[in-house]
C-alpha positions as CSV (number, residue, x, y, z in Angstrom):
1,M,4.6,-1.5,25.3
2,E,7.5,-4.0,25.6
3,A,11.0,-3.2,24.2
4,G,10.5,-5.8,21.4
5,D,7.2,-4.2,20.4
6,Q,8.7,-0.7,20.6
7,L,11.6,-1.8,18.4
8,A,9.3,-3.5,15.9
9,E,7.3,-0.3,15.6
10,V,10.3,1.9,15.0
11,I,11.8,-0.6,12.4
12,R,8.4,-0.8,10.6
13,I,8.2,2.9,10.3
14,E,11.9,3.9,9.8
15,G,13.6,0.7,8.7
16,A,13.1,1.3,5.0
17,R,14.4,4.8,5.0
18,L,17.4,3.8,7.2
19,Q,18.3,1.0,4.9
20,A,17.9,3.2,1.8
21,T,20.3,5.8,3.4
22,L,22.9,3.1,4.1
23,V,22.6,1.7,0.5
24,R,23.2,5.2,-0.9
25,A,26.2,5.7,1.4
26,L,27.7,2.3,0.9
27,G,26.6,1.2,-2.5
28,D,26.2,-2.3,-1.0
29,W,22.8,-3.8,-0.5
30,S,23.8,-6.7,1.7
31,L,26.0,-4.6,3.9
32,A,23.2,-2.1,4.5
33,E,20.8,-4.9,5.4
34,E,23.4,-6.4,7.8
35,A,24.0,-3.1,9.5
36,V,20.3,-2.5,10.0
37,Q,19.9,-6.0,11.5
38,E,22.8,-5.5,13.8
39,A,21.4,-2.2,14.9
40,A,18.1,-3.8,15.6
41,I,19.7,-6.5,17.8
42,A,21.6,-3.8,19.7
43,A,18.4,-1.8,20.2
44,L,16.6,-4.8,21.5
45,R,19.3,-5.4,24.1
46,D,19.7,-1.7,25.1
47,W,16.0,-0.8,25.1
48,G,15.1,-3.9,27.2
49,V,17.4,-2.5,29.9
50,N,17.2,1.2,29.6
51,G,13.8,1.7,28.0
52,L,12.9,3.6,24.8
53,P,15.3,6.5,24.1
54,D,13.9,10.0,23.6
55,E,14.7,9.9,19.9
56,P,14.5,6.2,18.8
57,R,14.9,7.0,15.2
58,A,18.1,9.0,15.8
59,W,19.4,6.3,18.1
60,L,18.8,3.5,15.6
61,T,20.3,5.6,12.7
62,A,23.5,6.4,14.7
63,T,23.8,2.8,15.8
64,A,23.3,1.4,12.2
65,R,26.0,3.8,10.9
66,R,28.4,2.6,13.6
67,K,27.6,-1.0,12.8
68,A,28.3,-0.4,9.1
69,I,31.6,1.2,9.9
70,D,32.5,-1.8,12.0
71,I,31.6,-4.2,9.2
72,I,33.6,-2.3,6.7
73,R,36.7,-2.3,9.0
74,R,36.2,-6.1,9.6
75,E,36.1,-6.7,5.9
76,R,39.1,-4.5,5.3
77,A,41.1,-6.5,7.9
78,R,39.9,-9.8,6.7
79,D,40.3,-9.3,2.9
80,R,43.1,-6.7,3.1
81,K,41.3,-4.6,0.4
82,E,41.7,-0.9,0.0
83,R,38.4,0.9,0.3
84,A,37.7,4.5,-0.4
85,G,37.5,6.6,2.7
86,V,34.4,8.4,1.5
87,E,32.2,5.6,2.8
88,L,33.3,6.1,6.4
89,M,33.2,9.9,6.0
90,E,29.6,9.7,4.6
91,L,28.5,7.3,7.4
92,S,30.1,9.4,10.1
93,R,28.4,12.6,9.0
94,P,25.7,13.6,11.5
95,D,22.1,13.9,10.5
96,A,20.2,17.1,10.6
97,P,18.3,17.7,13.9
98,D,15.0,16.5,12.4
99,G,16.7,13.2,11.4
100,S,16.8,14.1,7.7
101,D,19.8,14.3,5.5
102,P,21.0,17.9,5.5
103,D,21.8,17.6,1.8
104,D,18.5,16.1,0.9
105,T,16.5,17.4,-2.0
106,V,13.7,15.8,-3.9
107,L,16.2,14.1,-6.2
108,N,18.1,12.9,-3.1
109,D,15.3,11.3,-1.1
110,D,16.9,8.0,-0.4
111,L,13.8,5.8,-0.4
112,L,12.4,7.3,-3.6
113,R,15.8,7.0,-5.3
114,L,16.2,3.4,-4.2
115,I,12.7,2.5,-5.4
116,F,13.8,3.7,-8.8
117,T,17.0,1.6,-8.5
118,C,15.0,-1.6,-7.6
119,C,12.9,-1.0,-10.7
120,H,15.8,-1.9,-13.0
121,P,14.8,-2.8,-16.5
122,S,16.8,-6.0,-16.4
123,L,14.2,-7.4,-13.9
124,A,10.7,-8.4,-15.0
125,P,8.0,-5.8,-14.2
126,E,6.3,-8.0,-11.6
127,A,9.7,-8.8,-10.0
128,R,10.6,-5.2,-9.7
129,L,7.3,-4.3,-8.0
130,A,7.5,-7.3,-5.6
131,L,11.1,-6.5,-4.7
132,A,10.5,-2.8,-4.0
133,L,7.4,-3.5,-1.9
134,R,9.0,-6.2,0.2
135,T,12.5,-4.8,0.7
136,L,12.1,-1.0,0.5
137,C,8.5,-0.5,1.6
138,Q,8.9,-3.1,4.4
139,L,5.7,-5.0,3.5
140,S,5.3,-8.6,4.6
141,V,5.3,-11.3,2.0
142,A,1.5,-11.7,2.7
143,Q,1.0,-8.0,2.1
144,V,3.0,-8.0,-1.1
145,A,1.1,-11.1,-2.3
146,A,-2.3,-9.4,-1.5
147,A,-1.2,-6.2,-3.3
148,L,-0.2,-8.2,-6.4
149,L,-3.1,-10.6,-6.3
150,T,-1.2,-13.8,-5.8
151,T,-0.5,-16.4,-3.1
152,E,2.0,-16.0,-0.3
153,V,3.9,-19.1,-1.4
154,A,4.1,-18.0,-5.0
155,M,5.3,-14.5,-3.9
156,S,8.0,-16.0,-1.6
157,K,9.4,-18.0,-4.6
158,R,9.3,-14.9,-6.9
159,L,11.2,-12.8,-4.4
160,T,13.9,-15.6,-3.9
161,R,14.4,-15.9,-7.7
162,T,14.6,-12.1,-8.0
163,R,17.3,-11.8,-5.4
164,Q,19.2,-14.6,-7.0
165,K,19.1,-12.9,-10.4
166,I,20.4,-9.6,-8.9
167,A,23.3,-11.4,-7.3
168,L,24.2,-13.5,-10.4
169,A,23.8,-10.6,-12.9
170,K,25.5,-8.2,-10.6
171,I,22.8,-5.6,-11.2
172,P,24.1,-2.3,-9.7
173,Y,22.1,-0.4,-7.1
174,R,22.6,3.2,-8.2
175,V,20.6,6.2,-8.9
176,P,19.4,6.3,-12.5
177,T,20.2,9.2,-14.7
178,D,17.6,11.7,-15.7
179,A,17.4,10.0,-19.1
180,E,16.7,6.6,-17.4
181,L,14.0,7.8,-15.1
182,P,11.0,7.7,-17.6
183,E,11.5,4.0,-18.5
184,R,11.2,3.0,-14.9
185,L,8.3,5.4,-14.2
186,A,5.4,3.0,-14.6
187,T,6.9,0.5,-12.1
188,V,7.8,3.2,-9.6
189,C,4.2,4.6,-9.8
190,G,3.0,1.0,-9.2
191,V,5.2,0.7,-6.1
192,V,4.1,4.0,-4.6
193,H,0.4,3.3,-5.3
194,A,0.6,-0.3,-3.9
195,L,2.3,1.1,-0.8
196,Y,-0.5,3.5,-0.2
197,T,-3.1,0.7,-1.0
198,A,-1.4,-1.6,1.6
199,G,-2.0,1.1,4.2
200,H,-5.5,1.9,3.0
201,A,-6.6,-1.8,2.9
202,P,-4.2,-3.8,5.1
203,V,-4.4,-7.6,5.0
204,T,-4.4,-8.1,8.8
205,G,-4.0,-6.1,12.0
206,D,-6.0,-4.4,14.7
207,S,-6.9,-1.3,12.6
208,L,-8.8,-0.9,9.4
209,V,-6.1,1.5,8.1
210,D,-2.4,1.6,8.6
211,I,-1.9,5.4,8.9
212,D,1.9,5.3,8.7
213,L,1.9,3.4,5.4
214,C,-0.8,5.8,4.0
215,R,1.3,8.8,5.0
216,E,4.5,7.3,3.5
217,G,2.6,6.5,0.3
218,L,1.3,10.0,0.1
219,R,4.7,11.5,0.9
220,L,6.5,9.5,-1.8
221,S,3.7,10.3,-4.3
222,R,4.2,14.0,-3.7
223,L,7.9,13.7,-4.1
224,L,7.5,11.7,-7.3
225,H,5.2,14.4,-8.7
226,Q,7.6,17.1,-7.7
227,L,10.5,15.1,-9.3
228,L,8.6,14.7,-12.6
229,P,6.0,17.5,-12.7
230,D,5.5,17.3,-16.5
231,E,4.7,13.6,-16.5
232,A,1.0,12.6,-16.5
233,M,1.3,9.3,-14.6
234,P,2.7,10.8,-11.3
235,S,0.0,13.4,-11.4
236,A,-2.6,10.8,-11.8
237,V,-1.2,8.6,-9.0
238,L,-1.1,11.6,-6.6
239,A,-4.6,12.5,-7.6
240,L,-5.9,9.0,-6.8
241,I,-4.1,8.9,-3.5
242,V,-5.2,12.4,-2.4
243,L,-8.8,11.8,-3.4
244,T,-8.8,8.5,-1.5
245,E,-7.0,10.0,1.5
246,A,-9.6,12.7,1.7
247,R,-12.2,10.2,2.9
248,R,-10.0,8.3,5.4
249,P,-11.2,10.0,8.6
250,A,-14.8,9.0,8.0
251,R,-14.0,5.3,7.3
252,T,-14.1,4.3,10.9
253,D,-16.2,5.4,14.0
254,A,-14.9,6.4,17.4
255,H,-14.3,2.7,18.3
256,G,-12.3,2.0,15.1
257,D,-15.2,0.0,13.5
258,V,-16.1,0.0,9.8
259,V,-18.3,2.7,8.5
260,L,-19.6,2.0,5.0
261,L,-19.4,4.7,2.3
262,S,-23.2,4.9,2.3
263,A,-23.2,5.8,6.1
264,Q,-20.1,8.0,6.2
265,D,-20.3,11.6,7.7
266,R,-19.2,13.5,4.6
267,S,-18.5,16.6,6.7
268,R,-15.4,14.7,7.9
269,W,-14.1,14.5,4.3
270,D,-11.1,16.8,3.7
271,Q,-12.4,19.3,1.1
272,N,-8.9,20.7,0.5
273,L,-7.6,17.3,-0.5
274,I,-10.6,16.8,-2.7
275,A,-10.0,20.1,-4.5
276,E,-6.3,19.2,-4.9
277,G,-7.1,15.8,-6.3
278,R,-9.5,17.1,-8.8
279,R,-7.0,19.7,-10.0
280,L,-4.3,17.1,-10.3
281,L,-6.6,14.8,-12.3
282,A,-7.5,17.5,-14.7
283,E,-3.8,18.4,-15.1
284,S,-3.0,14.8,-15.8
285,L,-5.8,14.3,-18.3
286,R,-4.7,17.5,-20.2
287,R,-1.2,16.0,-20.7
288,T,-2.7,12.8,-22.2
289,E,-5.3,14.7,-24.2
290,G,-8.1,12.9,-22.5
291,I,-6.9,9.4,-23.2
292,A,-7.0,8.0,-19.7
293,D,-4.6,5.4,-18.1
294,P,-5.7,3.1,-15.2
295,Y,-4.6,5.6,-12.5
296,Q,-6.6,8.4,-14.2
297,L,-9.7,6.2,-14.4
298,Q,-9.4,5.1,-10.8
299,A,-8.9,8.8,-9.7
300,A,-12.0,9.7,-11.8
301,V,-14.1,7.2,-9.9
302,A,-12.8,8.5,-6.6
303,A,-13.6,12.1,-7.8
304,E,-17.2,11.0,-8.6
305,H,-17.6,9.7,-5.0
306,D,-16.0,12.8,-3.5
307,R,-18.2,15.2,-5.4
308,A,-21.5,13.6,-4.5
309,A,-23.3,15.6,-1.8
310,D,-24.7,12.4,-0.3
311,Y,-24.8,8.7,-1.2
312,P,-28.1,8.8,-3.1
313,S,-26.7,11.6,-5.3
314,T,-23.8,9.4,-6.5
315,D,-23.7,9.2,-10.3
316,W,-23.6,5.4,-10.6
317,A,-24.0,5.4,-14.4
318,E,-20.8,7.5,-14.7
319,I,-19.0,5.3,-12.3
320,I,-20.0,2.2,-14.3
321,R,-18.8,3.9,-17.5
322,L,-15.4,4.6,-15.9
323,Y,-15.1,1.0,-14.6
324,D,-16.0,-0.3,-18.0
325,L,-13.1,1.7,-19.4
326,L,-10.8,0.5,-16.6
327,V,-11.7,-3.1,-17.2
328,S,-11.0,-2.7,-20.9
329,V,-7.5,-1.1,-20.4
330,A,-6.4,-2.9,-17.3
331,P,-8.6,-5.9,-16.6
332,S,-8.5,-7.2,-13.0
333,D,-10.9,-8.9,-10.6
334,P,-10.8,-6.0,-8.1
335,A,-12.0,-3.6,-10.9
336,R,-14.7,-6.0,-11.9
337,L,-15.8,-6.4,-8.3
338,S,-16.1,-2.7,-7.8
339,R,-18.0,-2.5,-11.1
340,A,-20.4,-5.1,-9.8
341,V,-21.1,-3.0,-6.7
342,A,-21.8,0.0,-8.9
343,V,-24.1,-2.0,-11.1
344,A,-26.0,-3.2,-8.0
345,E,-26.5,0.3,-6.8
346,R,-27.8,1.4,-10.2
347,D,-29.8,-1.6,-11.3
348,G,-30.5,-3.6,-8.2
349,P,-29.0,-6.7,-6.4
350,A,-29.9,-9.2,-9.1
351,A,-27.9,-7.3,-11.7
352,G,-25.0,-7.0,-9.3
353,L,-25.0,-10.7,-8.6
354,H,-25.0,-11.4,-12.4
355,A,-22.0,-9.0,-12.7
356,L,-20.1,-11.1,-10.1
357,D,-20.3,-14.2,-12.3
358,G,-16.8,-15.4,-13.3
359,L,-14.9,-13.5,-10.6
360,R,-12.3,-15.3,-8.5
361,S,-13.7,-16.6,-5.3
362,D,-12.1,-14.8,-2.3
363,V,-13.2,-13.2,1.0
364,R,-14.0,-9.8,-0.6
365,T,-16.0,-11.3,-3.4
366,A,-17.9,-13.5,-0.9
367,S,-18.6,-10.4,1.3
368,V,-20.1,-8.5,-1.7
369,R,-22.1,-11.6,-2.8
370,G,-23.5,-11.9,0.8
371,E,-24.5,-8.3,0.9
372,L,-26.3,-8.5,-2.5
373,L,-28.0,-11.8,-1.6
374,A,-29.3,-10.3,1.6
375,R,-30.6,-7.2,-0.3
376,A,-32.4,-9.6,-2.6
377,G,-34.0,-11.4,0.4
378,R,-32.1,-14.6,-0.1
379,F,-30.9,-14.8,3.4
380,A,-30.0,-18.5,3.6
381,E,-27.6,-18.1,0.6
382,A,-26.3,-14.9,2.2
383,V,-25.4,-16.9,5.3
384,V,-23.3,-19.3,3.2
385,A,-21.5,-16.4,1.5
386,G,-21.0,-14.6,4.8
387,Q,-19.3,-17.6,6.3
388,A,-17.0,-17.8,3.3
389,A,-16.2,-14.1,3.8
390,L,-14.8,-14.9,7.2
391,D,-12.5,-17.7,5.9
392,G,-9.3,-15.8,5.3
393,E,-7.0,-13.0,6.5
394,L,-8.8,-9.9,7.6
395,T,-8.2,-6.9,9.9
396,E,-10.0,-7.1,13.2
397,P,-12.5,-4.3,12.3
398,E,-13.4,-6.1,9.1
399,R,-13.9,-9.4,10.9
400,R,-16.1,-7.7,13.5
401,F,-18.2,-6.1,10.8
402,R,-18.6,-9.3,8.8
403,R,-19.6,-11.3,12.0
404,R,-22.3,-8.7,12.7
405,R,-23.6,-8.9,9.2
406,L,-23.6,-12.7,9.3
407,A,-25.5,-12.7,12.6
408,E,-28.1,-10.4,11.0
409,W,-28.5,-12.7,8.0
410,V,-28.7,-15.8,10.2
411,A,-31.5,-14.2,12.2
412,A,-33.3,-13.1,9.0
413,A,-33.0,-16.5,7.4
414,S,-34.4,-18.1,10.6
415,A,-37.3,-15.6,10.7
416,S,-38.0,-16.2,7.0
417,A,-38.0,-20.0,7.4
418,S,-40.3,-19.7,10.5
419,S,-42.8,-17.5,8.6
420,H,-43.0,-20.1,5.9
421,G,-43.5,-23.0,8.3
422,L,-40.1,-24.5,7.7
423,V,-39.0,-24.5,11.4
424,E,-40.7,-26.7,14.0
């Protein structure tokens, strides 16, 4: 791996935490970003000559702290302002051997605290979520757009407007008080869940799953639940993530290719995570007296899949009932698409195709439509849908899978046409 690729990998995994730590120490968002950028440039120069250090995260952290001190001193000299020495003392304090802050507790996890800060009530809910995903969770604009079901261009404009509002309104980046936490909770839960989802279903890349994003989403979800153990929503989000994570090892084969739920080896599912997720879901539902929110409903769907001994044993009627509730409380095309799949499993492909009517046309809808058309024996139509399912951003495993499916449908359509005397 080249130095540039090594640096990109470290920044992708550690950049958000490092930036969060510097914001906490400095109280200055722009200064923290500048220090991380300067550290990245220094790393690119040094690693290109000397190779990857034994502890790249520690190297990058120490360098970023030195860069921040240099920037503060430059500003002091230029503006002749008096700054509190606590900044330099905080930045000069060494990390613990494992790279964590020796004073860290759940309340002091820098990334989680800064996510709360980004979710300031002065910002519109969609702006808070977009900002946190882009800046703190290090997702690309395309990933954020996909997570929030909009276009990359629209998302880029939204992020620009949000940053401008923060600067003009001088919104402070500080840790909210305990009394302020609950009003920001829904957005924070949305950020944590969207982060995990971005790892579970990345927009592009060579792997079907971004394991590092999944692990970070799970880590933050556990911290959030630990921070607010009596709140129903964090319990539900953690339940949903844990129940989904339990199936991750079986989603790909030894070559990294897609394995559909119907063909997965369920012995590879993590039964400890499934038990934990079901307990968390029950705990969350008790707190809301059985009145489910969207995360609880999605977790309940995941629990239904996880409890089935095999695919034919899946209780599709219950899953459809849960999706009906989800669509009623939080209508979205992804929920309707998943409901259509469940309807097809229970009532057949024709019913599933009918349930797809009115959904937004995108690569995932086209893929499901192609599968259902092929099941119905309408292979020529399935080919059209299969071609549309390749017309967009996909991970390489998904693209390989869909190309194989398309080739099967092309062959079946040709065989069908030949048997009916339609091919010379």
